N, C-alpha and C positions, 0 to 999 in steps of 0.2 A: 606690506607683508602680512598684515593682520587678516585680510580677506583670503589670502592664499593659504594661510594656515587653517582657516575655517573650512575652506573647500577641501584641503587635504584630510582633515579630521572627518568631514562628512563622507568622503570617499572611503576611508577606512572603516567607518561605521557601516556603510552600505556593503562593503566587502564581507564584514562579519555577519551581517544580516543575511546576505546571500548564501553564505556558507551554512548558516543555521537552517535556512530554507531547504538547501540541498540535502542536509542530513535528514530533515523531516520527510522530504519527498522520498528519499531512499528507504526510510523506515516504513512509510506508508505503502510503497510498492512491494516490500517484502510481506507486509501484513496482508495486502490484497492477494498476493500469490498464495499465501497460506489459507486464507478464507476460500479462495477459488478451489484449491485442492480439496479442502474439506467438503465443500459443496458437491464436488464431482464424486467424492467417495460416497456421500449420503444419497446422491441420485442413483448411483450404481447399486447401492444396497436396496433402495426403494424398488428399483426395477426387478432385482432378483426376488424380493419379497412378493411382488405383484405376480411374477411368473409362477412362483411356488403356489400362491393362492389359486391362480387359474388352473394349474395342473391338479390340485387337490379337488377342485370343484367338478372336474371332468370325470 
């Protein structure tokens, strides 16, 4: 019975660890989406500024 209890405890610990990893992955995916949106905003702003500068030079 001793080794069965040890295996059961290890399985429970691995389940908790997997749950923690899933939460971390979810959080990282949300942060990646936020950063990607911000990057797109900045790229659009940069493009507009370059167009304005080009129009002023003409």
